[in-house]
Backbone as CSV, one residue per row, in Angstrom:
resi,resn,N_x,N_y,N_z,CA_x,CA_y,CA_z,C_x,C_y,C_z
1,UNK,-19.245,-20.128,-5.218,-18.453,-19.040,-4.685,-17.673,-19.531,-3.474
2,UNK,-16.471,-19.038,-3.306,-15.642,-19.420,-2.173,-16.245,-18.880,-0.887
3,UNK,-16.196,-19.680,0.165,-16.724,-19.239,1.451,-15.612,-19.245,2.478
4,UNK,-15.713,-18.377,3.472,-14.716,-18.333,4.527,-14.942,-19.499,5.477
5,UNK,-14.058,-19.657,6.433,-14.154,-20.754,7.382,-15.443,-20.682,8.196
6,UNK,-16.002,-19.501,8.391,-17.222,-19.359,9.178,-18.470,-19.638,8.346
7,UNK,-18.324,-19.850,7.047,-19.458,-20.131,6.187,-20.020,-18.902,5.497
8,UNK,-19.541,-17.704,5.841,-20.001,-16.489,5.166,-19.222,-16.315,3.877
9,UNK,-19.848,-15.701,2.917,-19.163,-15.443,1.656,-18.010,-14.486,1.915
10,UNK,-16.854,-14.754,1.269,-15.651,-13.968,1.494,-15.761,-12.551,0.987
11,UNK,-16.463,-12.375,-0.084,-16.707,-11.043,-0.621,-17.706,-11.184,-1.754
12,UNK,-17.828,-10.180,-2.578,-18.871,-10.184,-3.590,-18.370,-10.546,-4.967
13,UNK,-17.184,-11.102,-5.073,-16.687,-11.504,-6.386,-16.786,-13.012,-6.533
14,UNK,-16.722,-13.432,-7.738,-16.883,-14.852,-8.087,-15.890,-15.763,-7.362
15,UNK,-14.685,-15.273,-7.112,-13.652,-16.122,-6.528,-13.397,-15.852,-5.051
16,UNK,-14.216,-15.037,-4.415,-14.035,-14.755,-2.994,-12.811,-13.927,-2.692
17,UNK,-12.440,-13.057,-3.625,-11.243,-12.238,-3.453,-11.652,-10.810,-3.123
18,UNK,-11.061,-10.276,-2.059,-11.318,-8.891,-1.655,-10.010,-8.118,-1.689
19,UNK,-10.111,-6.825,-1.925,-8.919,-5.994,-1.950,-9.138,-4.691,-1.212
20,UNK,-8.047,-4.107,-0.783,-8.094,-2.805,-0.124,-6.804,-2.072,-0.457
21,UNK,-6.919,-0.786,-0.756,-5.753,0.034,-1.047,-5.777,1.311,-0.239
22,UNK,-4.605,1.728,0.224,-4.490,2.953,1.004,-3.155,3.634,0.700
23,UNK,-3.189,4.955,0.663,-1.972,5.758,0.543,-1.739,6.412,1.901
24,UNK,-0.496,6.400,2.359,-0.179,6.967,3.665,1.038,7.890,3.580
25,UNK,1.109,8.781,4.534,2.333,9.550,4.751,2.806,9.159,6.138
26,UNK,4.056,8.712,6.212,4.633,8.268,7.476,5.832,9.154,7.786
27,UNK,5.870,9.654,9.018,6.921,10.590,9.440,7.752,9.975,10.561
28,UNK,9.057,10.167,10.448,9.973,9.729,11.496,10.541,10.929,12.226
29,UNK,10.729,10.835,13.530,11.306,11.953,14.282,12.778,12.187,13.940
30,UNK,13.418,11.138,13.424,14.808,11.217,12.993,14.906,10.686,11.570
31,UNK,16.027,10.930,10.928,16.224,10.441,9.568,16.148,8.914,9.531
32,UNK,15.465,8.391,8.513,15.338,6.946,8.321,16.234,6.532,7.158
33,UNK,17.035,5.505,7.370,17.930,5.007,6.322,17.169,4.089,5.365
34,UNK,17.796,3.821,4.250,17.278,2.876,3.269,16.991,1.525,3.942
35,UNK,17.946,1.017,4.698,17.798,-0.292,5.348,16.658,-0.287,6.358
36,UNK,16.518,0.789,7.109,15.447,0.905,8.099,14.086,0.879,7.414
37,UNK,13.930,1.661,6.359,12.644,1.736,5.650,12.337,0.408,4.971
38,UNK,13.335,-0.204,4.375,13.145,-1.499,3.706,12.672,-2.555,4.720
39,UNK,13.342,-2.642,5.863,12.966,-3.621,6.897,11.559,-3.339,7.425
40,UNK,11.242,-2.064,7.633,9.908,-1.689,8.108,8.852,-2.116,7.101
41,UNK,9.072,-1.835,5.822,8.098,-2.162,4.785,7.908,-3.679,4.681
42,UNK,8.998,-4.426,4.709,8.893,-5.883,4.655,8.107,-6.409,5.859
43,UNK,8.396,-5.876,7.041,7.675,-6.299,8.244,6.195,-5.929,8.165
44,UNK,5.891,-4.779,7.565,4.489,-4.374,7.386,3.742,-5.368,6.509
45,UNK,4.377,-5.773,5.408,3.719,-6.709,4.505,3.394,-8.015,5.236
46,UNK,4.340,-8.495,6.046,4.125,-9.736,6.794,3.089,-9.562,7.902
47,UNK,3.100,-8.399,8.556,2.115,-8.147,9.612,0.704,-8.120,9.037
48,UNK,0.541,-7.483,7.886,-0.776,-7.434,7.235,-1.210,-8.845,6.846
49,UNK,-0.298,-9.616,6.267,-0.617,-10.990,5.865,-1.049,-11.820,7.065
50,UNK,-0.308,-11.716,8.157,-0.641,-12.497,9.349,-1.990,-12.078,9.923
51,UNK,-2.259,-10.784,9.946,-3.542,-10.293,10.463,-4.709,-10.777,9.600
52,UNK,-4.505,-10.843,8.288,-5.550,-11.370,7.400,-5.785,-12.851,7.669
53,UNK,-4.709,-13.618,7.805,-4.846,-15.055,8.078,-5.526,-15.277,9.428
54,UNK,-5.155,-14.474,10.423,-5.768,-14.597,11.748,-7.265,-14.318,11.710
55,UNK,-7.710,-13.554,10.717,-9.128,-13.197,10.573,-9.880,-14.161,9.650
56,UNK,-9.216,-15.210,9.214,-9.907,-16.231,8.431,-9.623,-16.257,6.946
57,UNK,-8.632,-15.533,6.477,-8.304,-15.562,5.048,-7.929,-16.984,4.628
58,UNK,-8.317,-17.334,3.410,-7.953,-18.630,2.849,-6.531,-18.567,2.311
59,UNK,-6.221,-17.482,1.608,-4.847,-17.289,1.139,-4.600,-15.813,0.840
60,UNK,-3.324,-15.479,0.796,-2.890,-14.129,0.457,-2.634,-14.111,-1.037
61,UNK,-3.368,-13.272,-1.767,-3.112,-13.136,-3.196,-1.821,-12.381,-3.417
62,UNK,-1.760,-11.167,-2.894,-0.567,-10.329,-3.015,-0.768,-9.110,-2.129
63,UNK,0.206,-8.805,-1.329,0.219,-7.565,-0.559,1.467,-6.837,-1.006
64,UNK,1.284,-5.623,-1.544,2.442,-4.896,-2.066,2.387,-3.438,-1.637
65,UNK,3.566,-2.866,-1.586,3.668,-1.447,-1.253,4.638,-0.780,-2.215
66,UNK,4.391,0.491,-2.413,5.283,1.324,-3.220,5.588,2.537,-2.357
67,UNK,6.864,2.755,-2.096,7.289,3.836,-1.215,8.046,4.857,-2.036
68,UNK,7.614,6.098,-1.937,8.270,7.177,-2.675,8.747,8.214,-1.665
69,UNK,9.969,8.640,-1.839,10.542,9.698,-1.009,11.260,10.672,-1.923
70,UNK,11.742,11.751,-1.342,12.532,12.703,-2.119,13.877,12.097,-2.524
71,UNK,14.260,10.984,-1.882,15.561,10.365,-2.123,15.489,9.106,-2.977
72,UNK,14.301,8.739,-3.447,14.187,7.547,-4.269,12.959,6.726,-3.943
73,UNK,12.916,5.533,-4.534,11.745,4.665,-4.463,12.119,3.284,-3.950
74,UNK,11.228,2.709,-3.159,11.360,1.329,-2.697,10.034,0.625,-2.916
75,UNK,10.081,-0.679,-3.097,8.877,-1.496,-3.166,9.088,-2.687,-2.245
76,UNK,7.995,-3.133,-1.613,8.049,-4.337,-0.785,6.768,-5.112,-1.026
77,UNK,6.861,-6.455,-0.934,5.663,-7.258,-1.119,5.800,-8.628,-0.485
78,UNK,4.646,-9.323,-0.413,4.604,-10.700,0.049,3.426,-11.405,-0.599
79,UNK,3.523,-12.717,-0.690,2.375,-13.524,-1.116,1.949,-14.452,0.021
80,UNK,2.451,-14.182,1.220,2.053,-14.948,2.393,3.160,-15.034,3.412
81,UNK,2.775,-15.200,4.658,3.734,-15.222,5.759,4.791,-16.304,5.549
82,UNK,4.374,-17.493,5.132,5.332,-18.584,4.957,6.305,-18.334,3.804
83,UNK,5.998,-17.376,2.946,6.860,-17.055,1.805,7.832,-15.918,2.105
84,UNK,7.679,-15.278,3.267,8.524,-14.142,3.601,8.135,-12.908,2.806
85,UNK,8.954,-11.902,2.881,8.699,-10.667,2.136,9.956,-10.292,1.366
86,UNK,9.780,-9.415,0.411,10.865,-9.035,-0.484,10.781,-7.537,-0.726
87,UNK,11.924,-6.900,-0.874,11.914,-5.474,-1.216,13.000,-5.200,-2.250
88,UNK,12.801,-4.102,-2.965,13.806,-3.665,-3.938,13.728,-2.152,-4.062
89,UNK,14.734,-1.597,-4.684,14.840,-0.149,-4.831,15.974,0.371,-3.970
90,UNK,16.169,1.678,-4.041,17.270,2.270,-3.277,17.001,3.739,-3.039
91,UNK,17.366,4.199,-1.844,17.295,5.620,-1.528,18.704,6.193,-1.598
92,UNK,18.813,7.395,-2.122,20.117,8.039,-2.249,20.620,8.584,-0.915
93,UNK,19.692,8.900,-0.008,20.054,9.413,1.312,18.882,9.183,2.264
94,UNK,19.133,9.386,3.551,18.112,9.168,4.580,17.067,10.282,4.552
95,UNK,15.827,9.934,4.969,14.705,10.872,4.923,13.875,10.775,6.207
96,UNK,13.078,11.807,6.450,12.160,11.794,7.600,10.737,11.436,7.195
97,UNK,10.376,11.662,5.932,9.016,11.418,5.469,9.003,10.445,4.311
98,UNK,8.038,9.515,4.362,7.828,8.610,3.236,6.352,8.628,2.865
99,UNK,6.098,8.439,1.584,4.738,8.276,1.072,4.633,6.816,0.646
100,UNK,3.696,6.101,1.238,3.587,4.669,0.974,2.172,4.315,0.528
101,UNK,2.086,3.650,-0.606,0.807,3.106,-1.062,0.853,1.607,-0.812
102,UNK,-0.211,1.074,-0.210,-0.289,-0.353,0.103,-1.550,-0.913,-0.537
103,UNK,-1.421,-2.069,-1.162,-2.563,-2.739,-1.760,-2.569,-4.179,-1.273
104,UNK,-3.699,-4.615,-0.702,-3.834,-5.978,-0.178,-4.911,-6.713,-0.957
105,UNK,-4.569,-7.838,-1.548,-5.513,-8.685,-2.275,-5.542,-10.024,-1.543
106,UNK,-6.721,-10.352,-0.995,-6.843,-11.486,-0.086,-8.040,-12.342,-0.476
107,UNK,-7.926,-13.651,-0.333,-9.042,-14.542,-0.614,-9.656,-15.037,0.697
108,UNK,-10.989,-14.947,0.774,-11.724,-15.583,1.861,-12.235,-14.681,2.956
109,UNK,-11.915,-13.399,2.934,-12.476,-12.464,3.917,-13.002,-11.236,3.188
110,UNK,-13.940,-10.574,3.811,-14.584,-9.419,3.189,-13.662,-8.207,3.161
111,UNK,-13.983,-7.289,2.257,-13.165,-6.081,2.080,-12.964,-5.321,3.385
112,UNK,-13.987,-5.170,4.182,-13.870,-4.431,5.448,-12.858,-5.099,6.376
113,UNK,-12.810,-6.412,6.358,-11.864,-7.147,7.197,-10.441,-6.966,6.655
114,UNK,-10.301,-6.977,5.334,-8.992,-6.720,4.710,-8.534,-5.306,5.084
115,UNK,-9.463,-4.352,5.051,-9.170,-2.958,5.420,-8.639,-2.889,6.851
116,UNK,-9.357,-3.505,7.781,-8.954,-3.479,9.193,-7.561,-4.075,9.377
117,UNK,-7.321,-5.225,8.765,-6.026,-5.894,8.907,-4.903,-5.061,8.304
118,UNK,-5.168,-4.454,7.156,-4.154,-3.632,6.491,-3.790,-2.423,7.343
119,UNK,-4.786,-1.698,7.801,-4.520,-0.496,8.610,-3.855,-0.851,9.939
120,UNK,-4.307,-1.930,10.580,-3.680,-2.356,11.833,-2.218,-2.717,11.616
121,UNK,-1.925,-3.442,10.532,-0.548,-3.826,10.251,0.348,-2.626,10.007
122,UNK,-0.158,-1.660,9.245,0.617,-0.445,8.971,0.915,0.300,10.266
123,UNK,-0.125,0.564,11.056,0.051,1.329,12.294,0.918,0.590,13.312
124,UNK,0.682,-0.700,13.473,1.434,-1.484,14.454,2.935,-1.436,14.171
125,UNK,3.307,-1.671,12.925,4.726,-1.704,12.577,5.331,-0.297,12.632
126,UNK,4.649,0.695,12.066,5.181,2.068,12.079,5.358,2.567,13.514
127,UNK,4.304,2.454,14.310,4.352,2.965,15.679,5.338,2.178,16.534
128,UNK,5.503,0.885,16.239,6.479,0.071,16.956,7.910,0.508,16.707
129,UNK,8.124,1.264,15.642,9.456,1.787,15.319,9.574,3.283,15.619
130,UNK,8.588,3.807,16.342,8.639,5.218,16.726,8.215,6.184,15.642
131,UNK,7.522,5.688,14.614,7.078,6.533,13.509,5.611,6.903,13.685
132,UNK,5.193,7.938,12.976,3.812,8.396,13.032,3.183,8.292,11.649
133,UNK,2.016,7.649,11.584,1.238,7.651,10.352,0.471,8.971,10.378
134,UNK,0.949,9.937,9.595,0.415,11.298,9.624,-0.939,11.366,8.931
135,UNK,-1.032,10.746,7.768,-2.271,10.773,6.985,-2.459,9.444,6.297
136,UNK,-3.712,9.138,6.016,-4.009,7.964,5.192,-5.252,8.257,4.376
137,UNK,-5.263,7.766,3.156,-6.402,7.953,2.270,-6.560,6.716,1.408
138,UNK,-7.773,6.188,1.369,-8.045,5.011,0.552,-7.915,5.354,-0.920
139,UNK,-7.501,4.386,-1.702,-7.479,4.553,-3.149,-8.117,3.329,-3.788
140,UNK,-8.590,3.491,-5.019,-9.383,2.446,-5.644,-8.558,1.389,-6.351
141,UNK,-7.456,1.731,-6.939,-6.611,0.706,-7.538,-5.164,1.140,-7.445
142,UNK,-4.292,0.165,-7.542,-2.884,0.380,-7.265,-2.071,0.678,-8.494
143,UNK,-2.561,0.334,-9.688,-1.749,0.480,-10.891,-1.232,1.890,-11.105
144,UNK,-1.979,2.897,-10.644,-1.514,4.259,-10.839,-0.213,4.525,-10.093
145,UNK,0.170,3.659,-9.143,1.419,3.825,-8.426,2.543,3.025,-9.065
146,UNK,2.240,2.255,-10.078,3.223,1.387,-10.696,3.912,1.988,-11.915
147,UNK,3.456,3.143,-12.387,4.066,3.700,-13.586,5.349,4.448,-13.233
148,UNK,6.113,4.747,-14.274,7.366,5.466,-14.075,7.088,6.964,-14.234
149,UNK,7.337,7.712,-13.199,7.149,9.161,-13.219,8.284,9.786,-12.420
150,UNK,8.443,11.082,-12.555,9.486,11.755,-11.788,9.124,11.718,-10.309
151,UNK,10.141,11.837,-9.474,9.911,11.843,-8.027,8.968,12.968,-7.637
152,UNK,9.177,14.130,-8.224,8.355,15.288,-7.887,6.898,15.075,-8.289
153,UNK,6.674,14.500,-9.467,5.307,14.250,-9.934,4.614,13.227,-9.042
154,UNK,5.328,12.194,-8.669,4.749,11.152,-7.831,4.386,11.705,-6.453
155,UNK,5.312,12.441,-5.837,5.037,13.027,-4.521,3.869,13.996,-4.617
156,UNK,3.817,14.765,-5.699,2.694,15.686,-5.912,1.373,14.911,-5.943
157,UNK,1.348,13.785,-6.627,0.132,12.978,-6.711,-0.268,12.424,-5.345
158,UNK,0.710,11.920,-4.588,0.380,11.390,-3.264,-0.054,12.492,-2.313
159,UNK,0.592,13.652,-2.377,0.170,14.763,-1.538,-1.260,15.163,-1.862
160,UNK,-1.602,15.144,-3.150,-2.979,15.458,-3.543,-3.942,14.427,-2.978
161,UNK,-3.559,13.153,-3.002,-4.419,12.104,-2.452,-4.615,12.278,-0.956
162,UNK,-3.574,12.732,-0.285,-3.616,12.808,1.165,-4.117,14.158,1.692
163,UNK,-4.428,15.065,0.814,-4.924,16.375,1.231,-6.242,16.216,1.974
164,UNK,-6.452,17.072,2.968,-7.687,16.993,3.749,-8.915,17.244,2.892
165,UNK,-8.857,18.201,1.999,-9.984,18.507,1.129,-9.472,18.631,-0.301
166,UNK,-9.632,17.569,-1.074,-9.162,17.559,-2.460,-10.295,18.031,-3.355
167,UNK,-10.006,19.034,-4.147,-10.979,19.550,-5.096,-11.266,18.480,-6.142
168,UNK,-12.539,18.191,-6.413,-12.909,17.135,-7.358,-12.341,17.379,-8.751
169,UNK,-12.279,18.614,-9.184,-11.739,18.908,-10.513,-10.262,18.544,-10.565
170,UNK,-9.516,18.917,-9.532,-8.100,18.577,-9.464,-7.931,17.064,-9.451
171,UNK,-8.768,16.370,-8.711,-8.697,14.919,-8.636,-8.927,14.289,-10.011
172,UNK,-9.883,14.813,-10.767,-10.138,14.299,-12.117,-8.938,14.558,-13.023
173,UNK,-8.324,15.738,-12.892,-7.158,16.058,-13.714,-5.997,15.128,-13.388
174,UNK,-5.783,14.850,-12.092,-4.710,13.941,-11.693,-4.975,12.548,-12.261
175,UNK,-6.224,12.097,-12.186,-6.585,10.785,-12.735,-6.308,10.733,-14.229
176,UNK,-6.687,11.803,-14.952,-6.419,11.850,-16.387,-4.919,11.824,-16.654
177,UNK,-4.148,12.580,-15.874,-2.704,12.592,-16.052,-2.117,11.216,-15.760
178,UNK,-2.618,10.566,-14.717,-2.142,9.231,-14.366,-2.444,8.263,-15.506
179,UNK,-3.655,8.323,-16.032,-4.025,7.451,-17.157,-3.108,7.685,-18.349
180,UNK,-2.792,8.948,-18.639,-1.890,9.255,-19.744,-0.495,8.693,-19.487
181,UNK,0.003,8.865,-18.253,1.328,8.343,-17.917,1.358,6.822,-17.987
182,UNK,0.284,6.179,-17.563,0.208,4.728,-17.635,0.289,4.286,-19.087
183,UNK,-0.491,4.956,-19.974,-0.476,4.588,-21.389,0.905,4.813,-21.991
184,UNK,1.536,5.952,-21.652,2.843,6.278,-22.206,3.902,5.261,-21.791
185,UNK,3.754,4.686,-20.596,4.742,3.755,-20.090,4.381,2.301,-20.327
186,UNK,3.276,2.048,-21.038,2.913,0.692,-21.403,2.370,-0.159,-20.274
187,UNK,1.916,0.469,-19.204,1.351,-0.273,-18.084,-0.144,-0.359,-18.280
188,UNK,-0.721,-1.517,-18.026,-2.162,-1.688,-18.166,-2.830,-1.729,-16.806
189,UNK,-4.093,-1.306,-16.802,-4.857,-1.341,-15.542,-5.315,-2.736,-15.243
């Protein structure tokens, strides 16, 4: 099994790979442009990667985000600080609120450490630009954010994830709907 630089096991999987996923709602006091959100997301991916490396990660598997707004969708990702970050997508107009799902897959550090680095990177970059992370909720896997759905359906799903008290029955129904949408769009888990 892969071990971290300190000699502790990186996590509980055969290859020492740990992951963490979180859905967030980020609010800006003023309208945020496509370029502003894209730059912020790219910087977040790099900040998370650097924080993981600073904590002893052996390598960055993939750090990716999916951003959904009422004006469109953006994605940003990185496979390591030295590789830079990349984004794609387009917003039709500026917005004050974004829903962002982030998934970090890292080799050589434990899940809790990946969690800390991910949350610190998100907050540091958002707050450094005058934005507020209004809500955050952990999620178990990222594929449910990769399917093609209407903007309204996607925002509805993220709002449900970020609700203070989500009814378990509703959560099961959303999961079933997500699974159906994934199958319909040919995406695998």
